ZAMARGU-4260 file (C-alpha; in steps of 0.2 Angstrom, whole numbers, plus 5000, padded with zeros to 4 digits):
<rodrens>
0) 4777/4989/5122 | 4780/4986/5102 | 4798/4989/5103 | 4800/4980/5118 | 4790/4964/5116
5) 4788/4964/5096 | 4803/4972/5088 | 4815/4962/5100 | 4809/4946/5096 | 4809/4949/5076
10) 4826/4954/5077 | 4832/4939/5087 | 4822/4927/5075 | 4827/4923/5057 | 4811/4918/5051
15) 4801/4933/5059 | 4814/4943/5050 | 4810/4936/5035 | 4790/4937/5037 | 4793/4956/5041
20) 4803/4958/5026 | 4820/4965/5035 | 4830/4952/5027 | 4825/4951/5009 | 4813/4965/5003
25) 4803/4957/4988 | 4791/4972/4990 | 4788/4987/5000 | 4786/4982/5019 | 4776/4993/5033
30) 4787/4991/5048 | 4783/5004/5060 | 4779/5005/5078 | 4760/5006/5076 | 4758/4995/5059
35) 4769/4979/5053 | 4765/4970/5038 | 4768/4951/5042 | 4769/4941/5027 | 4754/4944/5017
40) 4744/4952/5030 | 4746/4967/5042 | 4746/4969/5061 | 4739/4986/5070 | 4746/4989/5087
45) 4734/5000/5096 | 4730/5009/5110 | 4710/5009/5118 | 4710/5027/5127 | 4701/5033/5112
50) 4687/5026/5102 | 4696/5032/5086 | 4713/5022/5089 | 4702/5007/5085 | 4688/5013/5073
55) 4700/5017/5062 | 4705/4999/5054 | 4696/4985/5049 | 4702/4967/5057 | 4700/4949/5055
60) 4706/4945/5072 | 4707/4955/5087 | 4720/4952/5103 | 4715/4962/5118 | 4726/4964/5132
65) 4722/4972/5149 | 4702/4971/5145 | 4698/4977/5163 | 4709/4993/5163 | 4705/5000/5146
70) 4692/5013/5143 | 4676/5001/5143 | 4667/5014/5132 | 4681/5008/5118 | 4675/4989/5119
75) 4660/4989/5109 | 4670/4996/5095 | 4681/4980/5093 | 4669/4968/5087 | 4662/4981/5074
80) 4679/4982/5067 | 4676/4962/5061 | 4658/4964/5053 | 4666/4961/5036 | 4677/4946/5041
85) 4672/4928/5039 | 4684/4924/5054 | 4680/4935/5067 | 4692/4929/5079 | 4693/4937/5097
90) 4706/4934/5109 | 4704/4943/5127 | 4716/4945/5142 | 4718/4952/5157 | 4721/4953/5175
95) 4703/4953/5184 | 4697/4968/5194 | 4679/4966/5202 | 4667/4951/5200 | 4654/4951/5186
100) 4664/4964/5177 | 4677/4964/5161 | 4688/4949/5158 | 4678/4940/5174 | 4661/4943/5164
105) 4670/4936/5147 | 4677/4920/5158 | 4659/4916/5166 | 4652/4916/5148 | 4666/4904/5143
110) 4670/4884/5145 | 4683/4890/5161 | 4696/4880/5159 | 4706/4877/5174 | 4724/4871/5175
115) 4725/4855/5185 | 4743/4846/5190 | 4745/4829/5197 | 4753/4825/5213 | 4771/4818/5211
120) 4769/4808/5227 | 4750/4801/5227 | 4745/4805/5211 | 4729/4817/5215 | 4724/4827/5202
125) 4720/4845/5208 | 4718/4862/5204 | 4727/4875/5215 | 4720/4886/5227 | 4729/4898/5240
130) 4716/4892/5253 | 4719/4874/5251 | 4738/4872/5245 | 4746/4884/5255 | 4752/4880/5272
135) 4764/4893/5282 | 4771/4895/5301 | 4773/4910/5310 | 4786/4917/5321 | 4779/4932/5331
140) 4770/4942/5318 | 4781/4937/5304 | 4780/4922/5291 | 4793/4911/5294 | 4792/4897/5280
145) 4780/4893/5267 | 4775/4880/5255 | 4764/4872/5242 | 4756/4856/5247 | 4745/4843/5238
150) 4727/4844/5245 | 4727/4826/5247 | 4744/4819/5254 | 4749/4835/5262 | 4767/4834/5256
155) 4778/4848/5248 | 4774/4850/5229 | 4784/4860/5217 | 4768/4865/5204 | 4778/4870/5188
160) 4788/4853/5186 | 4772/4842/5187 | 4760/4836/5174 | 4747/4846/5171 | 4731/4846/5160
165) 4716/4860/5156 | 4699/4853/5163 | 4683/4864/5158 | 4670/4867/5170 | 4656/4871/5158
170) 4655/4860/5144 | 4642/4867/5135 | 4648/4885/5132 | 4656/4886/5112 | 4668/4900/5120
175) 4684/4895/5126 | 4691/4901/5142 | 4707/4899/5154 | 4711/4905/5170 | 4730/4902/5179
180) 4735/4910/5196 | 4753/4915/5201 | 4752/4897/5211 | 4758/4888/5194 | 4773/4901/5191
185) 4792/4896/5192 | 4795/4912/5201 | 4782/4913/5213 | 4788/4913/5231 | 4776/4905/5242
190) 4784/4916/5256 | 4780/4933/5248 | 4763/4926/5243 | 4758/4922/5261 | 4766/4939/5267
195) 4754/4949/5252 | 4738/4940/5260 | 4740/4945/5279 | 4742/4964/5273 | 4728/4973/5283
200) 4723/4986/5270 | 4708/4983/5261 | 4716/4989/5245 | 4731/4977/5247 | 4718/4963/5250
205) 4711/4969/5233 | 4728/4968/5224 | 4733/4951/5232 | 4715/4943/5224 | 4718/4951/5209
210) 4736/4952/5205 | 4743/4935/5214 | 4728/4923/5214 | 4720/4930/5197 | 4703/4931/5206
215) 4691/4946/5205 | 4687/4955/5223 | 4676/4968/5227 | 4683/4979/5243 | 4672/4980/5259
220) 4660/4996/5257 | 4663/4997/5237 | 4645/4997/5232 | 4629/5003/5238 | 4619/4988/5248
225) 4603/4985/5252 | 4604/4992/5270 | 4609/5008/5264 | 4594/5009/5253 | 4582/5006/5267
230) 4592/5018/5279 | 4587/5032/5267 | 4567/5026/5266 | 4555/5039/5273 | 4537/5041/5276
235) 4531/5046/5259 | 4528/5036/5242 | 4531/5040/5224 | 4525/5047/5212 | 4522/5062/5221
240) 4522/5082/5219 | 4531/5089/5233 | 4521/5103/5244 | 4530/5115/5256 | 4521/5130/5267
245) 4527/5148/5260 | 4530/5162/5270 | 4511/5165/5271 | 4508/5148/5277 | 4500/5142/5261
250) 4505/5127/5251 | 4514/5129/5236 | 4525/5116/5225 | 4542/5113/5231 | 4556/5117/5218
255) 4563/5101/5208 | 4577/5097/5197 | 4579/5083/5185 | 4593/5072/5181 | 4592/5062/5164
260) 4604/5048/5157 | 4603/5046/5139 | 4603/5027/5132 | 4589/5017/5122 | 4578/5026/5132
265) 4579/5042/5145 | 4581/5036/5163 | 4574/5052/5174 | 4577/5057/5192 | 4568/5070/5199
270) 4573/5076/5216 | 4570/5093/5228 | 4583/5097/5239 | 4580/5081/5251 | 4571/5069/5242
275) 4568/5058/5226 | 4551/5063/5220 | 4550/5053/5205 | 4559/5039/5195 | 4555/5035/5179
280) 4558/5030/5161 | 4554/5041/5144 | 4553/5037/5126 | 4556/5052/5118 | 4565/5070/5120
285) 4549/5079/5112 | 4532/5082/5110 | 4531/5079/5093 | 4540/5062/5093 | 4528/5054/5105
290) 4515/5056/5118 | 4528/5052/5131 | 4541/5064/5131 | 4554/5075/5141 | 4549/5090/5135
295) 4532/5090/5141 | 4538/5082/5158 | 4550/5097/5163 | 4534/5110/5159 | 4521/5098/5170
300) 4537/5097/5185 | 4540/5115/5182 | 4559/5109/5185 | 4571/5125/5188 | 4586/5114/5182
305) 4588/5100/5170 | 4605/5091/5168 | 4605/5079/5153 | 4618/5065/5147 | 4626/5074/5133
310) 4629/5058/5124 | 4625/5049/5113 | 4611/5061/5108 | 4621/5078/5108 | 4609/5086/5094
315) 4595/5082/5106 | 4600/5091/5121 | 4605/5105/5111 | 4589/5106/5104 | 4582/5104/5122
320) 4593/5117/5127 | 4585/5129/5115 | 4568/5124/5120 | 4572/5129/5139 | 4587/5141/5139
325) 4594/5144/5156 | 4587/5129/5163 | 4594/5113/5155 | 4612/5109/5152 | 4621/5094/5146
330) 4633/5086/5154 | 4651/5078/5151 | 4662/5066/5161 | 4681/5073/5161 | 4696/5069/5173
335) 4698/5083/5186 | 4716/5086/5180 | 4708/5094/5164 | 4696/5104/5173 | 4709/5111/5184
340) 4722/5113/5170 | 4710/5122/5158 | 4705/5135/5171 | 4721/5137/5180 | 4728/5151/5171
345) 4712/5162/5169 | 4708/5158/5189 | 4724/5161/5197 | 4723/5177/5204 | 4705/5172/5212
350) 4709/5155/5217 | 4712/5153/5236 | 4720/5136/5236 | 4707/5130/5246 | 4697/5119/5235
355) 4699/5109/5220 | 4689/5111/5205 | 4676/5095/5201 | 4662/5106/5190 | 4666/5117/5177
360) 4651/5127/5167 | 4652/5132/5148 | 4637/5141/5142 | 4624/5127/5144 | 4638/5112/5145
365) 4643/5106/5161 | 4660/5097/5165 | 4663/5087/5178 | 4675/5073/5185 | 4666/5056/5184
370) 4674/5048/5199 | 4672/5064/5211 | 4655/5067/5207 | 4649/5050/5210 | 4660/5049/5225
375) 4649/5065/5231 | 4632/5058/5225 | 4634/5040/5235 | 4640/5050/5249 | 4623/5057/5252
380) 4616/5041/5251 | 4626/5034/5264 | 4626/5048/5275 | 4607/5048/5271 | 4606/5066/5267
385) 4593/5061/5253 | 4577/5053/5256 | 4569/5039/5247 | 4550/5034/5247 | 4542/5020/5257
390) 4538/5011/5241 | 4557/5009/5235 | 4553/4992/5232 | 4542/4994/5217 | 4557/5002/5209
395) 4569/4988/5208 | 4577/4994/5191 | 4582/5010/5202 | 4588/4999/5216 | 4599/4987/5204
400) 4607/5003/5194 | 4614/5010/5211 | 4622/4994/5217 | 4628/4992/5199 | 4644/5003/5201
405) 4659/4997/5211 | 4671/5008/5218 | 4689/5001/5213 | 4705/5007/5218 | 4722/5003/5210
410) 4739/5010/5210 | 4744/5017/5193 | 4760/5016/5181 | 4766/5034/5191 | 4765/5026/5208
415) 4748/5037/5213 | 4734/5028/5216 | 4719/5029/5204 | 4699/5028/5211 | 4685/5024/5196
420) 4668/5016/5196 | 4666/5001/5185 | 4648/4996/5180 | 4644/4976/5183 | 4627/4980/5176
425) 4616/4993/5169 | 4617/5009/5179 | 4608/5024/5170 | 4597/5027/5185 | 4614/5030/5195
430) 4620/5041/5182 | 4603/5051/5181 | 4604/5053/5198 | 4621/5061/5199 | 4616/5073/5185
435) 4601/5078/5195 | 4613/5080/5211 | 4622/5092/5199 | 4606/5101/5194 | 4600/5105/5211
440) 4620/5110/5215 | 4618/5123/5201 | 4600/5130/5206 | 4605/5130/5224 | 4618/5144/5218
445) 4605/5152/5207 | 4616/5159/5197 | 4629/5153/5181 | 4648/5155/5186 | 4662/5150/5176
450) 4668/5139/5188 | 4659/5130/5203 | 4670/5123/5218 | 4665/5110/5230 | 4678/5112/5246
</rodrens>
């Protein structure tokens, strides 16, 4: 990107050549792909796949491109790199993906400038939308003709040739934001835009809204709904201690597992093989830290397996593992490709080729693919394979967290389709339930294999 979009303009502009010191070297200049001296300052070019790429430098201004497609865990580090600065300039840009996420969330917090053009026929000032400014005719199943027209007089216009101004929607915000779509581009072909809008696949509709119209779009079935939650409700209430009859027809406590997502507090999901039996937050890890603690809770529930988010309190989780050896595991999200590549050589002789590796156990650590494990967790809710209590409406935060993750599909640079879950709001209970599902999977097998596979 730097060689194509930065070095080329520098090489073809006499002023910029002087700024970076390529014409007359008054002093030693940095002129590398990742670092360039520009007059008295420096410009760092960084990726965002790893936080270390960001945290290694301080900045007075940041320019972030394609916010929605970067690792979201890296985003908070940008602002921290400017804590020393008096300027603290931030510039964010991206093609949107889903509503309320990434660039769309930032845009909603801004003054929301949109570009308006004045019709050269009737002088109507308007912002262009696909629904109101595009007309087309069909011949059979094919689009025969398409044009951009004025909303008022309905005559054909050429947007990029018209007089235009930026108009804010929310004047109260002190954050400046801009939105513009392909409708204003001189290279936009209306007929191709219409063809893109008529494609039947939900993924293609999503790409039309995102890439062509610059609008966020949530695909049908992309997230859990209230109706799905209601379909899982059964005739019991929380909190509960599950009981089951043994072989002697006597009641005894049913086996439970626990999933814990770690944040400002601990979000805890407890479940049996069939139902959620407790939903709660806990303040502390251990008895000596406070009265409300995970250590006592594990003992009280006599949980068979506990899977805990490895980050950000890794040391605390390791201490918990020491107190409950063979029962507590820390979980790290990784990519299924990494899990498979790590185990391919050692398991070639045993691999029957019928399954992919989604989980890997290393001593007391579980590694799992984030997208696939969440797919499995949500599928149990969609298929009503996990039961919820009839008083679930009293656990609104739990429901909100489950509905906060939206499944998003896009085409990667290599041509393959990439699927991931994007969080539009707090999602701690969703991950806690995912960890509880993994814990139940471990308990069902009743042993600790080197690799767990799901066919």
